[in-house]
SEZAFI-611925 format. One record per residue (C-alpha): residue number from 1; residue in three letters; x, y, z. Coordinates in steps of 0.1 Angstrom, whole numbers, padded with zeros to 4 digits. Last residue first. Layout:
<NUM; 'ALA'; <X; Y; Z>>
...
// end
This chain:
<429; 'UNK'; <1038; 1125; 0876>>
<428; 'UNK'; <1001; 1117; 0862>>
<427; 'UNK'; <0976; 1117; 0896>>
<426; 'UNK'; <0946; 1093; 0891>>
<425; 'UNK'; <0914; 1105; 0895>>
<424; 'UNK'; <0900; 1104; 0927>>
<423; 'UNK'; <0864; 1109; 0916>>
<422; 'UNK'; <0856; 1137; 0940>>
<421; 'UNK'; <0889; 1149; 0950>>
<420; 'UNK'; <0884; 1183; 0971>>
<419; 'UNK'; <0848; 1180; 0973>>
<418; 'UNK'; <0846; 1146; 0980>>
<417; 'UNK'; <0876; 1148; 1005>>
<416; 'UNK'; <0859; 1179; 1026>>
<415; 'UNK'; <0828; 1164; 1027>>
<414; 'UNK'; <0847; 1130; 1039>>
<413; 'UNK'; <0865; 1148; 1067>>
<412; 'UNK'; <0834; 1162; 1080>>
<411; 'UNK'; <0819; 1129; 1083>>
<410; 'UNK'; <0848; 1119; 1103>>
<409; 'UNK'; <0848; 1148; 1126>>
<408; 'UNK'; <0814; 1149; 1135>>
<407; 'UNK'; <0811; 1122; 1164>>
<406; 'UNK'; <0838; 1127; 1178>>
<405; 'UNK'; <0833; 1164; 1182>>
<404; 'UNK'; <0806; 1154; 1205>>
<403; 'UNK'; <0827; 1126; 1223>>
<402; 'UNK'; <0849; 1159; 1237>>
<401; 'UNK'; <0822; 1176; 1252>>
<400; 'UNK'; <0810; 1142; 1270>>
<399; 'UNK'; <0840; 1134; 1283>>
<398; 'UNK'; <0844; 1173; 1295>>
<397; 'UNK'; <0812; 1171; 1310>>
<396; 'UNK'; <0827; 1133; 1325>>
<395; 'UNK'; <0852; 1153; 1347>>
<394; 'UNK'; <0821; 1166; 1370>>
<393; 'UNK'; <0838; 1176; 1402>>
<392; 'UNK'; <0851; 1214; 1395>>
<391; 'UNK'; <0884; 1209; 1397>>
<390; 'UNK'; <0878; 1176; 1368>>
<389; 'UNK'; <0863; 1198; 1347>>
<388; 'UNK'; <0888; 1222; 1341>>
<387; 'UNK'; <0916; 1192; 1341>>
<386; 'UNK'; <0895; 1173; 1315>>
<385; 'UNK'; <0895; 1203; 1288>>
<384; 'UNK'; <0928; 1216; 1294>>
<383; 'UNK'; <0938; 1182; 1285>>
<382; 'UNK'; <0916; 1176; 1256>>
<381; 'UNK'; <0923; 1206; 1243>>
<380; 'UNK'; <0964; 1200; 1244>>
<379; 'UNK'; <0954; 1164; 1232>>
<378; 'UNK'; <0938; 1180; 1202>>
<377; 'UNK'; <0968; 1201; 1191>>
<376; 'UNK'; <0998; 1175; 1190>>
<375; 'UNK'; <0971; 1149; 1172>>
<374; 'UNK'; <0959; 1174; 1147>>
<373; 'UNK'; <0997; 1182; 1138>>
<372; 'UNK'; <1005; 1137; 1142>>
<371; 'UNK'; <0973; 1139; 1112>>
<370; 'UNK'; <0993; 1163; 1093>>
<369; 'UNK'; <1023; 1146; 1095>>
<368; 'UNK'; <1004; 1112; 1082>>
<367; 'UNK'; <0995; 1134; 1051>>
<366; 'UNK'; <1026; 1144; 1045>>
<365; 'UNK'; <1041; 1109; 1052>>
<364; 'UNK'; <1014; 1090; 1033>>
<363; 'UNK'; <1020; 1113; 1002>>
<362; 'UNK'; <1060; 1110; 1006>>
<361; 'UNK'; <1057; 1071; 1009>>
<360; 'UNK'; <1032; 1069; 0978>>
<359; 'UNK'; <1051; 1093; 0954>>
<358; 'UNK'; <1074; 1064; 0933>>
<357; 'UNK'; <1042; 1040; 0934>>
<356; 'UNK'; <1023; 1064; 0917>>
<355; 'UNK'; <0988; 1082; 0931>>
<354; 'UNK'; <0953; 1081; 0933>>
<353; 'UNK'; <0945; 1049; 0942>>
<352; 'UNK'; <0982; 1041; 0962>>
<351; 'UNK'; <0971; 1075; 0986>>
<350; 'UNK'; <0931; 1058; 0984>>
<349; 'UNK'; <0946; 1026; 1001>>
<348; 'UNK'; <0954; 1050; 1030>>
<347; 'UNK'; <0923; 1063; 1033>>
<346; 'UNK'; <0902; 1030; 1036>>
<345; 'UNK'; <0919; 1008; 1062>>
<344; 'UNK'; <0918; 1040; 1080>>
<343; 'UNK'; <0880; 1043; 1074>>
<342; 'UNK'; <0873; 1010; 1084>>
<341; 'UNK'; <0898; 1016; 1119>>
<340; 'UNK'; <0877; 1043; 1129>>
<339; 'UNK'; <0842; 1025; 1124>>
<338; 'UNK'; <0856; 0993; 1145>>
<337; 'UNK'; <0870; 1025; 1173>>
<336; 'UNK'; <0833; 1042; 1170>>
<335; 'UNK'; <0812; 1012; 1175>>
<334; 'UNK'; <0835; 0998; 1203>>
<333; 'UNK'; <0832; 1030; 1222>>
<332; 'UNK'; <0790; 1029; 1216>>
<331; 'UNK'; <0792; 0989; 1229>>
<330; 'UNK'; <0821; 1000; 1256>>
<329; 'UNK'; <0796; 1024; 1267>>
<328; 'UNK'; <0769; 1000; 1271>>
<327; 'UNK'; <0792; 0975; 1288>>
<326; 'UNK'; <0797; 1005; 1317>>
<325; 'UNK'; <0759; 1007; 1322>>
<324; 'UNK'; <0754; 1049; 1329>>
<323; 'UNK'; <0752; 1061; 1293>>
<322; 'UNK'; <0736; 1096; 1287>>
<321; 'UNK'; <0764; 1115; 1280>>
<320; 'UNK'; <0777; 1083; 1257>>
<319; 'UNK'; <0750; 1094; 1228>>
<318; 'UNK'; <0781; 1115; 1209>>
<317; 'UNK'; <0794; 1079; 1206>>
<316; 'UNK'; <0761; 1073; 1180>>
<315; 'UNK'; <0781; 1091; 1149>>
<314; 'UNK'; <0807; 1073; 1144>>
<313; 'UNK'; <0790; 1044; 1120>>
<312; 'UNK'; <0783; 1078; 1098>>
<311; 'UNK'; <0821; 1081; 1089>>
<310; 'UNK'; <0822; 1044; 1084>>
<309; 'UNK'; <0792; 1047; 1059>>
<308; 'UNK'; <0809; 1077; 1049>>
<307; 'UNK'; <0845; 1058; 1040>>
<306; 'UNK'; <0826; 1023; 1024>>
<305; 'UNK'; <0804; 1048; 0994>>
<304; 'UNK'; <0838; 1067; 0989>>
<303; 'UNK'; <0862; 1040; 0987>>
<302; 'UNK'; <0837; 1018; 0961>>
<301; 'UNK'; <0827; 1046; 0940>>
<300; 'UNK'; <0859; 1056; 0936>>
<299; 'UNK'; <0871; 1021; 0925>>
<298; 'UNK'; <0849; 1022; 0901>>
<297; 'UNK'; <0821; 0993; 0909>>
<296; 'UNK'; <0827; 0959; 0892>>
<295; 'UNK'; <0815; 0931; 0919>>
<294; 'UNK'; <0856; 0927; 0919>>
<293; 'UNK'; <0852; 0967; 0936>>
<292; 'UNK'; <0824; 0962; 0958>>
<291; 'UNK'; <0843; 0931; 0977>>
<290; 'UNK'; <0875; 0956; 0977>>
<289; 'UNK'; <0856; 0981; 0987>>
<288; 'UNK'; <0838; 0958; 1019>>
<287; 'UNK'; <0873; 0939; 1025>>
<286; 'UNK'; <0892; 0962; 1038>>
<285; 'UNK'; <0858; 0976; 1062>>
<284; 'UNK'; <0854; 0940; 1069>>
<283; 'UNK'; <0895; 0936; 1085>>
<282; 'UNK'; <0899; 0968; 1107>>
<281; 'UNK'; <0862; 0968; 1117>>
<280; 'UNK'; <0868; 0935; 1128>>
<279; 'UNK'; <0898; 0946; 1144>>
<278; 'UNK'; <0885; 0971; 1162>>
<277; 'UNK'; <0859; 0949; 1176>>
<276; 'UNK'; <0887; 0932; 1192>>
<275; 'UNK'; <0897; 0969; 1208>>
<274; 'UNK'; <0869; 0978; 1223>>
<273; 'UNK'; <0865; 0939; 1239>>
<272; 'UNK'; <0900; 0939; 1251>>
<271; 'UNK'; <0896; 0974; 1265>>
<270; 'UNK'; <0864; 0965; 1287>>
<269; 'UNK'; <0880; 0930; 1298>>
<268; 'UNK'; <0909; 0945; 1320>>
<267; 'UNK'; <0940; 0927; 1334>>
<266; 'UNK'; <0944; 0943; 1368>>
<265; 'UNK'; <0958; 0971; 1380>>
<264; 'UNK'; <0935; 0987; 1353>>
<263; 'UNK'; <0914; 0992; 1381>>
<262; 'UNK'; <0877; 1004; 1368>>
<261; 'UNK'; <0862; 1033; 1388>>
<260; 'UNK'; <0832; 1036; 1360>>
<259; 'UNK'; <0840; 1077; 1354>>
<258; 'UNK'; <0873; 1076; 1364>>
<257; 'UNK'; <0889; 1041; 1350>>
<256; 'UNK'; <0870; 1040; 1323>>
<255; 'UNK'; <0875; 1073; 1311>>
<254; 'UNK'; <0913; 1072; 1324>>
<253; 'UNK'; <0924; 1043; 1303>>
<252; 'UNK'; <0902; 1058; 1272>>
<251; 'UNK'; <0923; 1085; 1271>>
<250; 'UNK'; <0955; 1075; 1249>>
<249; 'UNK'; <0937; 1050; 1225>>
<248; 'UNK'; <0903; 1069; 1221>>
<247; 'UNK'; <0919; 1103; 1217>>
<246; 'UNK'; <0946; 1088; 1194>>
<245; 'UNK'; <0920; 1079; 1172>>
<244; 'UNK'; <0901; 1108; 1173>>
<243; 'UNK'; <0932; 1130; 1163>>
<242; 'UNK'; <0940; 1110; 1133>>
<241; 'UNK'; <0899; 1117; 1120>>
<240; 'UNK'; <0904; 1157; 1108>>
<239; 'UNK'; <0938; 1157; 1096>>
<238; 'UNK'; <0940; 1127; 1079>>
<237; 'UNK'; <0909; 1138; 1062>>
<236; 'UNK'; <0930; 1169; 1053>>
<235; 'UNK'; <0960; 1159; 1042>>
<234; 'UNK'; <0944; 1128; 1018>>
<233; 'UNK'; <0922; 1155; 1004>>
<232; 'UNK'; <0950; 1175; 1003>>
<231; 'UNK'; <0969; 1153; 0982>>
<230; 'UNK'; <0944; 1150; 0953>>
<229; 'UNK'; <0946; 1184; 0955>>
<228; 'UNK'; <0977; 1184; 0940>>
<227; 'UNK'; <1001; 1219; 0951>>
<226; 'UNK'; <1019; 1199; 0975>>
<225; 'UNK'; <1029; 1171; 0959>>
<224; 'UNK'; <1054; 1190; 0936>>
<223; 'UNK'; <1067; 1211; 0969>>
<222; 'UNK'; <1074; 1175; 0982>>
<221; 'UNK'; <1095; 1167; 0956>>
<220; 'UNK'; <1084; 1134; 0935>>
<219; 'UNK'; <1108; 1103; 0945>>
<218; 'UNK'; <1127; 1091; 0914>>
<217; 'UNK'; <1118; 1063; 0889>>
<216; 'UNK'; <1092; 1039; 0882>>
<215; 'UNK'; <1053; 1029; 0878>>
<214; 'UNK'; <1059; 1016; 0842>>
<213; 'UNK'; <1030; 0989; 0847>>
<212; 'UNK'; <1013; 1009; 0866>>
<211; 'UNK'; <0982; 1020; 0848>>
<210; 'UNK'; <0975; 0983; 0834>>
<209; 'UNK'; <0970; 0971; 0870>>
<208; 'UNK'; <0981; 0932; 0867>>
<207; 'UNK'; <1010; 0936; 0886>>
<206; 'UNK'; <1002; 0916; 0915>>
<205; 'UNK'; <0984; 0890; 0890>>
<204; 'UNK'; <1017; 0889; 0871>>
<203; 'UNK'; <1038; 0881; 0897>>
<202; 'UNK'; <1016; 0855; 0915>>
<201; 'UNK'; <1020; 0835; 0882>>
<200; 'UNK'; <1055; 0841; 0878>>
<199; 'UNK'; <1060; 0824; 0915>>
<198; 'UNK'; <1076; 0844; 0940>>
<197; 'UNK'; <1100; 0825; 0969>>
<196; 'UNK'; <1133; 0841; 0945>>
<195; 'UNK'; <1118; 0876; 0957>>
<194; 'UNK'; <1135; 0902; 0937>>
<193; 'UNK'; <1111; 0919; 0915>>
<192; 'UNK'; <1087; 0914; 0941>>
<191; 'UNK'; <1101; 0936; 0966>>
<190; 'UNK'; <1119; 0918; 0992>>
<189; 'UNK'; <1111; 0903; 1030>>
<188; 'UNK'; <1112; 0868; 1045>>
<187; 'UNK'; <1148; 0873; 1058>>
<186; 'UNK'; <1154; 0905; 1075>>
<185; 'UNK'; <1115; 0909; 1081>>
<184; 'UNK'; <1123; 0876; 1102>>
<183; 'UNK'; <1150; 0891; 1121>>
<182; 'UNK'; <1131; 0925; 1127>>
<181; 'UNK'; <1101; 0908; 1142>>
<180; 'UNK'; <1123; 0897; 1173>>
<179; 'UNK'; <1142; 0931; 1177>>
<178; 'UNK'; <1103; 0946; 1178>>
<177; 'UNK'; <1095; 0927; 1205>>
<176; 'UNK'; <1124; 0941; 1230>>
<175; 'UNK'; <1104; 0967; 1231>>
<174; 'UNK'; <1073; 0951; 1254>>
<173; 'UNK'; <1095; 0932; 1280>>
<172; 'UNK'; <1114; 0965; 1286>>
<171; 'UNK'; <1087; 0988; 1292>>
<170; 'UNK'; <1067; 0966; 1309>>
<169; 'UNK'; <1097; 0959; 1330>>
<168; 'UNK'; <1099; 0993; 1343>>
<167; 'UNK'; <1064; 0994; 1359>>
<166; 'UNK'; <1067; 0966; 1377>>
<165; 'UNK'; <1075; 0925; 1385>>
<164; 'UNK'; <1042; 0906; 1387>>
<163; 'UNK'; <1015; 0940; 1392>>
<162; 'UNK'; <1029; 0957; 1362>>
<161; 'UNK'; <1038; 0929; 1342>>
<160; 'UNK'; <1005; 0913; 1344>>
<159; 'UNK'; <0988; 0948; 1339>>
<158; 'UNK'; <1013; 0952; 1307>>
<157; 'UNK'; <1000; 0917; 1296>>
<156; 'UNK'; <0957; 0919; 1292>>
<155; 'UNK'; <0954; 0954; 1283>>
<154; 'UNK'; <0986; 0950; 1257>>
<153; 'UNK'; <0972; 0923; 1239>>
<152; 'UNK'; <0941; 0939; 1228>>
<151; 'UNK'; <0957; 0976; 1216>>
<150; 'UNK'; <0984; 0950; 1198>>
<149; 'UNK'; <0952; 0933; 1183>>
<148; 'UNK'; <0935; 0967; 1174>>
<147; 'UNK'; <0966; 0985; 1158>>
<146; 'UNK'; <0971; 0950; 1143>>
<145; 'UNK'; <0940; 0954; 1125>>
<144; 'UNK'; <0958; 0980; 1102>>
<143; 'UNK'; <0977; 0950; 1087>>
<142; 'UNK'; <0945; 0934; 1078>>
<141; 'UNK'; <0929; 0965; 1065>>
<140; 'UNK'; <0952; 0974; 1041>>
<139; 'UNK'; <0953; 0940; 1030>>
<138; 'UNK'; <0913; 0944; 1021>>
<137; 'UNK'; <0918; 0976; 1010>>
<136; 'UNK'; <0949; 0969; 0985>>
<135; 'UNK'; <0930; 0935; 0969>>
<134; 'UNK'; <0913; 0954; 0940>>
<133; 'UNK'; <0946; 0978; 0936>>
<132; 'UNK'; <0971; 0949; 0926>>
<131; 'UNK'; <0987; 0940; 0955>>
<130; 'UNK'; <1025; 0935; 0965>>
<129; 'UNK'; <1043; 0969; 0955>>
<128; 'UNK'; <1015; 0993; 0966>>
<127; 'UNK'; <1013; 0969; 1005>>
<126; 'UNK'; <1048; 0976; 1006>>
<125; 'UNK'; <1039; 1009; 1001>>
<124; 'UNK'; <1012; 1015; 1026>>
<123; 'UNK'; <1035; 0998; 1054>>
<122; 'UNK'; <1063; 1019; 1046>>
<121; 'UNK'; <1044; 1049; 1047>>
<120; 'UNK'; <1026; 1034; 1080>>
<119; 'UNK'; <1056; 1023; 1101>>
<118; 'UNK'; <1078; 1047; 1095>>
<117; 'UNK'; <1062; 1069; 1125>>
<116; 'UNK'; <1075; 1050; 1151>>
<115; 'UNK'; <1107; 1063; 1145>>
<114; 'UNK'; <1097; 1095; 1155>>
<113; 'UNK'; <1068; 1087; 1177>>
<112; 'UNK'; <1091; 1066; 1202>>
<111; 'UNK'; <1121; 1092; 1204>>
<110; 'UNK'; <1090; 1122; 1213>>
<109; 'UNK'; <1082; 1094; 1238>>
<108; 'UNK'; <1112; 1089; 1254>>
<107; 'UNK'; <1115; 1127; 1257>>
<106; 'UNK'; <1083; 1131; 1274>>
<105; 'UNK'; <1092; 1110; 1297>>
<104; 'UNK'; <1121; 1123; 1303>>
<103; 'UNK'; <1107; 1156; 1309>>
<102; 'UNK'; <1080; 1143; 1334>>
<101; 'UNK'; <1108; 1126; 1354>>
<100; 'UNK'; <1126; 1096; 1363>>
<99; 'UNK'; <1128; 1077; 1326>>
<98; 'UNK'; <1148; 1047; 1323>>
<97; 'UNK'; <1122; 1024; 1319>>
<96; 'UNK'; <1111; 1045; 1292>>
<95; 'UNK'; <1143; 1040; 1273>>
<94; 'UNK'; <1127; 1001; 1265>>
<93; 'UNK'; <1101; 1021; 1236>>
<92; 'UNK'; <1130; 1040; 1224>>
<91; 'UNK'; <1147; 1012; 1214>>
<90; 'UNK'; <1120; 0989; 1200>>
<89; 'UNK'; <1114; 1024; 1180>>
<88; 'UNK'; <1148; 1023; 1167>>
<87; 'UNK'; <1151; 0989; 1155>>
<86; 'UNK'; <1114; 0995; 1141>>
<85; 'UNK'; <1121; 1021; 1118>>
<84; 'UNK'; <1155; 1014; 1105>>
<83; 'UNK'; <1146; 0977; 1099>>
<82; 'UNK'; <1109; 0993; 1078>>
<81; 'UNK'; <1131; 1017; 1057>>
<80; 'UNK'; <1158; 0990; 1048>>
<79; 'UNK'; <1133; 0969; 1036>>
<78; 'UNK'; <1106; 0995; 1019>>
<77; 'UNK'; <1132; 1013; 0998>>
<76; 'UNK'; <1161; 1035; 1001>>
<75; 'UNK'; <1148; 1065; 0984>>
<74; 'UNK'; <1107; 1064; 0990>>
<73; 'UNK'; <1110; 1052; 1021>>
<72; 'UNK'; <1131; 1079; 1034>>
<71; 'UNK'; <1106; 1105; 1023>>
<70; 'UNK'; <1080; 1086; 1042>>
<69; 'UNK'; <1103; 1085; 1069>>
<68; 'UNK'; <1110; 1122; 1076>>
<67; 'UNK'; <1075; 1132; 1074>>
<66; 'UNK'; <1060; 1106; 1093>>
<65; 'UNK'; <1086; 1116; 1115>>
<64; 'UNK'; <1079; 1153; 1119>>
<63; 'UNK'; <1042; 1146; 1125>>
<62; 'UNK'; <1050; 1116; 1153>>
<61; 'UNK'; <1081; 1137; 1168>>
<60; 'UNK'; <1047; 1163; 1175>>
<59; 'UNK'; <1028; 1133; 1186>>
<58; 'UNK'; <1050; 1117; 1208>>
<57; 'UNK'; <1060; 1148; 1228>>
<56; 'UNK'; <1020; 1161; 1226>>
<55; 'UNK'; <1017; 1128; 1246>>
<54; 'UNK'; <1035; 1137; 1271>>
<53; 'UNK'; <1025; 1174; 1276>>
<52; 'UNK'; <0986; 1157; 1278>>
<51; 'UNK'; <0998; 1136; 1306>>
<50; 'UNK'; <1013; 1173; 1324>>
<49; 'UNK'; <0979; 1189; 1316>>
<48; 'UNK'; <0959; 1164; 1331>>
<47; 'UNK'; <0980; 1169; 1363>>
<46; 'UNK'; <1013; 1142; 1368>>
<45; 'UNK'; <1022; 1136; 1406>>
<44; 'UNK'; <1052; 1112; 1394>>
<43; 'UNK'; <1043; 1084; 1416>>
<42; 'UNK'; <1005; 1094; 1413>>
<41; 'UNK'; <1004; 1096; 1375>>
<40; 'UNK'; <1027; 1068; 1371>>
<39; 'UNK'; <1001; 1042; 1390>>
<38; 'UNK'; <0970; 1058; 1365>>
<37; 'UNK'; <0989; 1062; 1336>>
<36; 'UNK'; <1005; 1030; 1326>>
<35; 'UNK'; <0979; 1016; 1303>>
<34; 'UNK'; <0982; 1048; 1289>>
<33; 'UNK'; <1020; 1043; 1287>>
<32; 'UNK'; <1020; 1010; 1273>>
<31; 'UNK'; <0997; 1018; 1241>>
<30; 'UNK'; <1026; 1030; 1227>>
<29; 'UNK'; <1048; 0998; 1221>>
<28; 'UNK'; <1016; 0974; 1221>>
<27; 'UNK'; <1008; 0998; 1192>>
<26; 'UNK'; <1037; 0994; 1173>>
<25; 'UNK'; <1040; 0956; 1179>>
<24; 'UNK'; <1007; 0948; 1159>>
<23; 'UNK'; <1019; 0972; 1132>>
<22; 'UNK'; <1047; 0950; 1130>>
<21; 'UNK'; <1033; 0919; 1132>>
<20; 'UNK'; <1001; 0930; 1102>>
<19; 'UNK'; <1037; 0939; 1080>>
<18; 'UNK'; <1048; 0906; 1086>>
<17; 'UNK'; <1013; 0888; 1075>>
<16; 'UNK'; <1011; 0911; 1047>>
<15; 'UNK'; <1045; 0899; 1037>>
<14; 'UNK'; <1027; 0861; 1041>>
<13; 'UNK'; <0999; 0872; 1023>>
<12; 'UNK'; <1018; 0885; 0991>>
<11; 'UNK'; <1035; 0850; 0992>>
<10; 'UNK'; <0999; 0833; 0982>>
<9; 'UNK'; <1020; 0801; 0971>>
<8; 'UNK'; <1061; 0797; 0977>>
<7; 'UNK'; <1082; 0791; 0952>>
<6; 'UNK'; <1111; 0766; 0959>>
<5; 'UNK'; <1142; 0786; 0943>>
<4; 'UNK'; <1156; 0762; 0911>>
<3; 'UNK'; <1183; 0740; 0923>>
<2; 'UNK'; <1221; 0756; 0916>>
<1; 'UNK'; <1244; 0732; 0889>>
// end
């Protein structure tokens, strides 16, 4: 006789932990280039426009990858979809060590962007499969905090690898992490219906949302999703806010180096402090809306109120132009970046609030592509703006203009989302 499988308590949070680790690795791998920028721009004679073009190559491929993986994951499922994404982005991350030209770096960034785009469509679908609505924002906030942990780990580890071994090894060592994660993912992940370690009680808790009991079927065509207002609410929310996070991720090292003279050949406490604050923002932002729902608030009201609060939290970054002390600048950047991560945890969750599970990855893919298109356009502005003011000898003015844009973007995005989906009504497909 076969033994009855041993059930693991709260197995859904183990799944959340796996997604958190994947997201952490995802952001470690994409952060390496920005941390090595001061070294690589000297070695390869990059201008700000060259670097902006390299970032744009990542963004363009990331946009395409979001759309492609959104569909792939809805077809092949979360287990295989995540495995494909992590395998190829790890190869691409290590491949940066082979680049010897600006084009070579742009090519590797494109491969990295194409494959890394699978992370969030898969993660959000997995959260929708493993958590009821009242816990999804918290789960999303926890795994999304991996973006911050990755951004904290990278400034501490990458400069050390650079100083001891060299920039090629920094890409190789960090790229290896994904292959280690793949082993754990393949062993421990399955959808709830096929997971033998899951108890019946937890299975019933996961599927306790009455409006999702019969949520099965084939993926919905893109053209049909694009005809729905709720889809456009997510699209525009991502289009206007994702580029701000990418700017903070890719240009903050340069900002602190050029404006405050910080040496990035050593472990950096300023960036570590900013991205540590982001962890609090991500988890806290997810907790807030989940807490409001548990206290009886309607789902749409809890999400919208939380997101408005976070949008307002980014506004103080506009005062960076008046700051002379580096740690005051760190505080402003920390507040803005933490507010973005809190916003991100909730905007991703709105997809599973408004759409059935069979459409979640596709909607996340479409919206993620829109955010990446914004990420393509914004670096062009950033590169030309900073290059222009660097030539004039006052690059701080360029950053001040960019911080003004950052401060206004989230409130504008919130207003558009509220106009398109005021009560976030559930879509019937």
